[in-house]
Biopython code that builds the backbone (N, CA, C, O; Angstrom):
import numpy as np
from Bio.PDB.StructureBuilder import StructureBuilder

atoms = [
    (1, "MET", "N", (0.852, -1.182, 0.000)),
    (1, "MET", "CA", (0.000, 0.000, 0.000)),
    (1, "MET", "C", (0.890, 1.235, 0.000)),
    (1, "MET", "O", (1.732, 1.405, 0.881)),
    (2, "SER", "N", (0.698, 2.087, -0.988)),
    (2, "SER", "CA", (1.522, 3.291, -1.068)),
    (2, "SER", "C", (0.944, 4.392, -0.189)),
    (2, "SER", "O", (-0.264, 4.476, 0.033)),
    (3, "LYS", "N", (1.840, 5.223, 0.296)),
    (3, "LYS", "CA", (1.429, 6.351, 1.140)),
    (3, "LYS", "C", (1.193, 7.557, 0.247)),
    (3, "LYS", "O", (2.041, 7.901, -0.577)),
    (4, "ASN", "N", (0.051, 8.195, 0.407)),
    (4, "ASN", "CA", (-0.303, 9.389, -0.354)),
    (4, "ASN", "C", (-0.673, 10.501, 0.609)),
    (4, "ASN", "O", (-1.261, 10.254, 1.662)),
    (5, "VAL", "N", (-0.326, 11.725, 0.240)),
    (5, "VAL", "CA", (-0.659, 12.872, 1.083)),
    (5, "VAL", "C", (-0.918, 14.080, 0.186)),
    (5, "VAL", "O", (-0.322, 14.222, -0.881)),
    (6, "LEU", "N", (-1.809, 14.935, 0.639)),
    (6, "LEU", "CA", (-2.056, 16.214, -0.028)),
    (6, "LEU", "C", (-1.350, 17.282, 0.794)),
    (6, "LEU", "O", (-1.697, 17.503, 1.954)),
    (7, "ALA", "N", (-0.376, 17.937, 0.209)),
    (7, "ALA", "CA", (0.377, 18.985, 0.897)),
    (7, "ALA", "C", (-0.199, 20.342, 0.505)),
    (7, "ALA", "O", (-0.101, 20.759, -0.649)),
    (8, "VAL", "N", (-0.798, 21.024, 1.471)),
    (8, "VAL", "CA", (-1.390, 22.340, 1.249)),
    (8, "VAL", "C", (-0.496, 23.352, 1.956)),
    (8, "VAL", "O", (-0.579, 23.531, 3.171)),
    (9, "HIS", "N", (0.353, 24.005, 1.182)),
    (9, "HIS", "CA", (1.336, 24.949, 1.730)),
    (9, "HIS", "C", (1.520, 26.101, 0.758)),
    (9, "HIS", "O", (1.017, 26.080, -0.365)),
    (10, "ASP", "N", (2.252, 27.104, 1.217)),
    (10, "ASP", "CA", (2.668, 28.158, 0.305)),
    (10, "ASP", "C", (3.983, 27.726, -0.341)),
    (10, "ASP", "O", (4.679, 26.843, 0.160)),
    (11, "ILE", "N", (4.302, 28.360, -1.449)),
    (11, "ILE", "CA", (5.574, 28.111, -2.116)),
    (11, "ILE", "C", (6.427, 29.343, -1.872)),
    (11, "ILE", "O", (6.239, 30.380, -2.509)),
    (12, "SER", "N", (7.345, 29.220, -0.964)),
    (12, "SER", "CA", (8.205, 30.359, -0.648)),
    (12, "SER", "C", (9.644, 29.891, -0.555)),
    (12, "SER", "O", (9.926, 28.699, -0.440)),
    (13, "CYS", "N", (10.533, 30.846, -0.608)),
    (13, "CYS", "CA", (11.946, 30.495, -0.526)),
    (13, "CYS", "C", (12.479, 30.681, 0.888)),
    (13, "CYS", "O", (13.594, 30.254, 1.190)),
    (14, "ILE", "N", (11.702, 31.309, 1.750)),
    (14, "ILE", "CA", (12.123, 31.519, 3.136)),
    (14, "ILE", "C", (11.029, 30.974, 4.045)),
    (14, "ILE", "O", (9.847, 31.241, 3.826)),
    (15, "GLY", "N", (11.409, 30.226, 5.045)),
    (15, "GLY", "CA", (10.433, 29.697, 5.986)),
    (15, "GLY", "C", (10.620, 28.223, 6.237)),
    (15, "GLY", "O", (11.352, 27.542, 5.519)),
    (16, "ARG", "N", (9.957, 27.741, 7.256)),
    (16, "ARG", "CA", (10.105, 26.339, 7.644)),
    (16, "ARG", "C", (8.901, 25.497, 7.263)),
    (16, "ARG", "O", (8.935, 24.278, 7.434)),
    (17, "CYS", "N", (7.851, 26.097, 6.758)),
    (17, "CYS", "CA", (6.629, 25.358, 6.447)),
    (17, "CYS", "C", (6.211, 25.490, 4.994)),
    (17, "CYS", "O", (5.023, 25.380, 4.692)),
    (18, "SER", "N", (7.121, 25.715, 4.111)),
    (18, "SER", "CA", (6.749, 25.856, 2.709)),
    (18, "SER", "C", (6.897, 24.518, 1.994)),
    (18, "SER", "O", (7.495, 23.582, 2.524)),
    (19, "LEU", "N", (6.351, 24.439, 0.798)),
    (19, "LEU", "CA", (6.476, 23.220, 0.005)),
    (19, "LEU", "C", (7.923, 22.915, -0.326)),
    (19, "LEU", "O", (8.294, 21.750, -0.468)),
    (20, "THR", "N", (8.746, 23.946, -0.451)),
    (20, "THR", "CA", (10.155, 23.716, -0.780)),
    (20, "THR", "C", (10.878, 22.982, 0.338)),
    (20, "THR", "O", (11.915, 22.364, 0.097)),
    (21, "VAL", "N", (10.355, 23.038, 1.547)),
    (21, "VAL", "CA", (10.929, 22.310, 2.681)),
    (21, "VAL", "C", (10.247, 20.953, 2.851)),
    (21, "VAL", "O", (10.913, 19.953, 3.120)),
    (22, "ALA", "N", (8.940, 20.915, 2.697)),
    (22, "ALA", "CA", (8.177, 19.694, 2.962)),
    (22, "ALA", "C", (8.404, 18.600, 1.910)),
    (22, "ALA", "O", (8.469, 17.421, 2.258)),
    (23, "LEU", "N", (8.524, 18.972, 0.646)),
    (23, "LEU", "CA", (8.622, 17.968, -0.413)),
    (23, "LEU", "C", (9.827, 17.038, -0.282)),
    (23, "LEU", "O", (9.658, 15.823, -0.377)),
    (24, "PRO", "N", (11.030, 17.558, -0.069)),
    (24, "PRO", "CA", (12.166, 16.630, 0.056)),
    (24, "PRO", "C", (12.030, 15.672, 1.242)),
    (24, "PRO", "O", (12.451, 14.519, 1.159)),
    (25, "ILE", "N", (11.456, 16.138, 2.323)),
    (25, "ILE", "CA", (11.283, 15.287, 3.509)),
    (25, "ILE", "C", (10.265, 14.187, 3.229)),
    (25, "ILE", "O", (10.509, 13.022, 3.540)),
    (26, "LEU", "N", (9.134, 14.550, 2.646)),
    (26, "LEU", "CA", (8.113, 13.550, 2.317)),
    (26, "LEU", "C", (8.633, 12.556, 1.289)),
    (26, "LEU", "O", (8.346, 11.362, 1.374)),
    (27, "SER", "N", (9.388, 13.040, 0.332)),
    (27, "SER", "CA", (9.969, 12.170, -0.687)),
    (27, "SER", "C", (10.951, 11.178, -0.083)),
    (27, "SER", "O", (10.981, 10.013, -0.479)),
    (28, "TYR", "N", (11.743, 11.628, 0.861)),
    (28, "TYR", "CA", (12.715, 10.758, 1.525)),
    (28, "TYR", "C", (12.023, 9.571, 2.203)),
    (28, "TYR", "O", (12.542, 8.455, 2.196)),
    (29, "PHE", "N", (10.865, 9.821, 2.781)),
    (29, "PHE", "CA", (10.135, 8.769, 3.474)),
    (29, "PHE", "C", (9.231, 7.958, 2.541)),
    (29, "PHE", "O", (8.460, 7.117, 3.002)),
    (30, "GLY", "N", (9.323, 8.208, 1.246)),
    (30, "GLY", "CA", (8.578, 7.423, 0.270)),
    (30, "GLY", "C", (7.108, 7.756, 0.169)),
    (30, "GLY", "O", (6.303, 6.911, -0.222)),
    (31, "VAL", "N", (6.752, 8.979, 0.517)),
    (31, "VAL", "CA", (5.354, 9.405, 0.462)),
    (31, "VAL", "C", (5.092, 10.068, -0.887)),
    (31, "VAL", "O", (5.804, 10.991, -1.282)),
    (32, "GLU", "N", (4.065, 9.591, -1.588)),
    (32, "GLU", "CA", (3.666, 10.219, -2.851)),
    (32, "GLU", "C", (2.843, 11.461, -2.517)),
    (32, "GLU", "O", (1.823, 11.378, -1.833)),
    (33, "THR", "N", (3.294, 12.596, -3.002)),
    (33, "THR", "CA", (2.709, 13.864, -2.579)),
    (33, "THR", "C", (1.965, 14.543, -3.719)),
    (33, "THR", "O", (2.471, 14.657, -4.836)),
    (34, "ARG", "N", (0.773, 14.983, -3.417)),
    (34, "ARG", "CA", (-0.012, 15.836, -4.318)),
    (34, "ARG", "C", (0.102, 17.253, -3.776)),
    (34, "ARG", "O", (0.041, 17.461, -2.564)),
    (35, "LEU", "N", (0.264, 18.213, -4.648)),
    (35, "LEU", "CA", (0.489, 19.592, -4.221)),
    (35, "LEU", "C", (-0.755, 20.452, -4.415)),
    (35, "LEU", "O", (-1.456, 20.339, -5.420)),
    (36, "LEU", "N", (-1.014, 21.309, -3.439)),
    (36, "LEU", "CA", (-2.066, 22.308, -3.540)),
    (36, "LEU", "C", (-1.524, 23.603, -2.941)),
    (36, "LEU", "O", (-1.620, 23.819, -1.733)),
    (37, "PRO", "N", (-0.949, 24.471, -3.793)),
    (37, "PRO", "CA", (-0.443, 25.747, -3.282)),
    (37, "PRO", "C", (-1.587, 26.599, -2.738)),
    (37, "PRO", "O", (-2.660, 26.660, -3.337)),
    (38, "THR", "N", (-1.357, 27.253, -1.608)),
    (38, "THR", "CA", (-2.411, 28.059, -0.987)),
    (38, "THR", "C", (-2.828, 29.237, -1.854)),
    (38, "THR", "O", (-3.919, 29.776, -1.670)),
    (39, "ALA", "N", (-1.989, 29.646, -2.788)),
    (39, "ALA", "CA", (-2.355, 30.744, -3.686)),
    (39, "ALA", "C", (-3.598, 30.394, -4.509)),
    (39, "ALA", "O", (-4.351, 31.289, -4.895)),
    (40, "LEU", "N", (-3.817, 29.130, -4.776)),
    (40, "LEU", "CA", (-5.007, 28.724, -5.526)),
    (40, "LEU", "C", (-6.274, 28.849, -4.699)),
    (40, "LEU", "O", (-7.371, 28.911, -5.253)),
    (41, "LEU", "N", (-6.138, 28.888, -3.391)),
    (41, "LEU", "CA", (-7.300, 28.996, -2.508)),
    (41, "LEU", "C", (-7.650, 30.439, -2.171)),
    (41, "LEU", "O", (-8.691, 30.706, -1.572)),
    (42, "SER", "N", (-6.788, 31.362, -2.552)),
    (42, "SER", "CA", (-6.985, 32.759, -2.207)),
    (42, "SER", "C", (-8.025, 33.394, -3.124)),
    (42, "SER", "O", (-8.003, 33.200, -4.339)),
    (43, "THR", "N", (-8.929, 34.150, -2.526)),
    (43, "THR", "CA", (-9.931, 34.864, -3.320)),
    (43, "THR", "C", (-9.651, 36.357, -3.374)),
    (43, "THR", "O", (-10.409, 37.111, -3.984)),
    (44, "HIS", "N", (-8.582, 36.782, -2.749)),
    (44, "HIS", "CA", (-8.238, 38.199, -2.710)),
    (44, "HIS", "C", (-7.557, 38.587, -4.016)),
    (44, "HIS", "O", (-6.507, 38.049, -4.369)),
    (45, "THR", "N", (-8.164, 39.521, -4.721)),
    (45, "THR", "CA", (-7.617, 39.924, -6.008)),
    (45, "THR", "C", (-6.647, 41.092, -5.896)),
    (45, "THR", "O", (-5.910, 41.378, -6.839)),
    (46, "GLY", "N", (-6.640, 41.763, -4.758)),
    (46, "GLY", "CA", (-5.766, 42.911, -4.595)),
    (46, "GLY", "C", (-6.368, 44.197, -5.142)),
    (46, "GLY", "O", (-5.745, 45.255, -5.056)),
    (47, "ASP", "N", (-7.559, 44.120, -5.699)),
    (47, "ASP", "CA", (-8.228, 45.283, -6.267)),
    (47, "ASP", "C", (-8.945, 46.029, -5.140)),
    (47, "ASP", "O", (-9.881, 45.503, -4.539)),
    (48, "SER", "N", (-8.503, 47.248, -4.862)),
    (48, "SER", "CA", (-9.074, 48.010, -3.744)),
    (48, "SER", "C", (-10.515, 48.443, -4.003)),
    (48, "SER", "O", (-11.214, 48.827, -3.065)),
    (49, "ARG", "N", (-10.970, 48.389, -5.241)),
    (49, "ARG", "CA", (-12.369, 48.709, -5.518)),
    (49, "ARG", "C", (-13.287, 47.588, -5.039)),
    (49, "ARG", "O", (-14.440, 47.825, -4.679)),
    (50, "ILE", "N", (-12.762, 46.370, -5.039)),
    (50, "ILE", "CA", (-13.550, 45.223, -4.588)),
    (50, "ILE", "C", (-13.428, 45.052, -3.078)),
    (50, "ILE", "O", (-14.412, 44.779, -2.390)),
    (51, "PHE", "N", (-12.198, 45.216, -2.569)),
    (51, "PHE", "CA", (-11.917, 45.056, -1.145)),
    (51, "PHE", "C", (-11.386, 46.380, -0.593)),
    (51, "PHE", "O", (-10.177, 46.514, -0.404)),
    (52, "PRO", "N", (-12.247, 47.351, -0.332)),
    (52, "PRO", "CA", (-11.750, 48.646, 0.162)),
    (52, "PRO", "C", (-11.127, 48.496, 1.546)),
    (52, "PRO", "O", (-11.622, 47.761, 2.400)),
    (53, "ILE", "N", (-10.047, 49.205, 1.733)),
    (53, "ILE", "CA", (-9.336, 49.141, 3.013)),
    (53, "ILE", "C", (-9.771, 50.311, 3.882)),
    (53, "ILE", "O", (-9.296, 50.454, 5.009)),
]
sb = StructureBuilder()
sb.init_structure("model")
sb.init_model(0)
sb.init_chain("A")
sb.init_seg("    ")
for serial, (resi, resn, name, xyz) in enumerate(atoms, 1):
    if name == "N":
        sb.init_residue(resn, " ", resi, " ")
    sb.init_atom(name, np.array(xyz, "f"), 0.0, 1.0, " ", f" {name:<3s}", serial, name[0])
structure = sb.get_structure()
């Protein structure tokens, strides 16, 4: 039985909880990883007309 996991993280170059850190560790332990970057879950468009500050 193969191990599968969905990794929901940000993709960043700095930090301890990003996909760039998690993937090599999961791969080492033989876990097949599916990726879901948190940017895909964001609904914030950055348009101040939609989200006034």
